[in-house]
C-alpha positions in Angstrom: 54.6 58.6 104.3 56.0 60.5 101.3 52.6 62.1 100.9 52.9 63.8 104.2 56.3 65.3 103.4 55.2 66.8 100.2 53.1 69.6 101.7 55.9 70.3 104.2 58.5 70.5 101.5 56.2 72.8 99.4 55.8 75.1 102.3 59.6 75.2 102.9 60.3 75.9 99.2 57.6 78.6 99.3 59.2 80.2 102.3 62.7 80.1 100.8 61.5 81.7 97.5 60.3 84.7 99.5 63.8 85.4 100.7 65.9 88.1 99.2 68.4 86.4 96.8 71.0 89.2 97.4 73.7 88.4 100.0 73.8 90.6 103.1 76.8 92.8 103.2 78.4 93.2 106.6 81.2 95.6 107.5 83.4 95.3 110.6 84.1 99.0 110.8 81.9 101.6 112.3 80.6 104.4 110.1 83.0 107.4 110.1 81.3 110.5 111.4 83.8 112.8 109.5 83.5 110.9 106.2 81.6 113.7 104.4 83.9 116.4 105.8 87.0 114.5 104.7 85.6 113.9 101.3 85.0 117.7 100.8 88.3 118.8 102.4 90.9 120.6 100.4 93.9 118.5 99.2 96.8 118.5 101.6 100.2 119.7 100.5 103.2 117.7 101.8 106.1 119.6 103.2 109.1 119.9 100.9 111.9 117.3 101.1 115.4 118.2 102.5 117.7 119.3 99.7 120.9 119.6 101.6 122.1 119.3 105.2 125.3 121.2 105.9 127.5 122.5 108.6 129.1 125.8 107.8 132.2 127.4 109.2 131.6 131.1 109.8 133.8 134.1 110.4 134.5 136.1 112.5 135.0 133.8 115.5 135.3 130.5 113.7 131.7 129.7 114.6 129.7 126.8 113.3 126.2 127.0 111.9 124.1 123.9 111.0 121.5 124.3 108.2 119.0 122.2 106.4 118.0 123.6 103.0 114.6 122.3 101.6 113.4 121.7 98.0 111.8 124.8 96.4 114.4 127.1 98.0 111.9 128.8 100.3 112.7 127.1 103.7 115.9 126.7 105.8 116.1 125.2 109.3 119.1 126.8 111.1 120.8 125.8 114.4 123.8 127.3 116.2 124.7 123.9 117.9 124.8 120.4 116.5 121.5 118.8 117.6 120.3 122.1 118.9 117.0 123.8 118.5 116.3 124.7 114.9 114.9 128.0 113.8 112.8 127.9 110.6 113.6 130.7 108.2 111.4 131.3 105.1 111.7 133.3 101.9 108.8 134.7 100.0 110.2 133.5 96.7 113.2 131.3 95.7 116.4 133.3 95.5 115.3 135.9 98.1 116.8 136.1 101.7 115.4 133.7 104.3 114.1 135.4 107.4 112.5 134.6 110.8 111.2 136.6 113.7 113.7 137.9 116.1 116.3 139.1 113.6 117.3 135.9 111.9 118.4 136.2 108.3 120.3 134.0 105.8 121.3 135.2 102.4 122.9 132.6 100.1 122.9 128.8 99.7 124.4 125.6 101.1 127.9 126.4 99.9 128.2 130.1 100.9 126.0 132.3 103.0 125.8 135.4 105.1 123.9 134.7 108.3 122.6 137.2 110.8 121.9 135.6 114.2 120.4 137.6 117.1 123.2 138.1 119.7 126.0 136.9 117.4 125.8 139.5 114.7 126.6 138.9 111.0 128.6 135.9 110.0 130.1 135.0 106.6 129.8 131.2 106.3 131.1 128.5 103.9 129.8 125.0 103.7 
């Protein structure tokens, strides 16, 4: 009976030796159609961090202005009401006045600034 199993075992070993010894690698995720575009994309620059968040008392009229100054001294977010809509003012270089469309302008920093707001005129503010 052992003689009959010998040819069967030889055939089984021969069949197994023909298999590829490398394991098959499976991935659960589908191929990304944008993979090549993302690999060649330009690096993304993160927005600057907030440097200071201040409320400023302004004259004339004892008005309040709420401002967020960002690192790099090129961006300020300005609001005329607490929690109100913010207007983004930008400066071409650090140290220059911040401006936005519609006549918005801020000259100064988080401790003292002159702010021009459409409809409210020029305000002298202190943080």
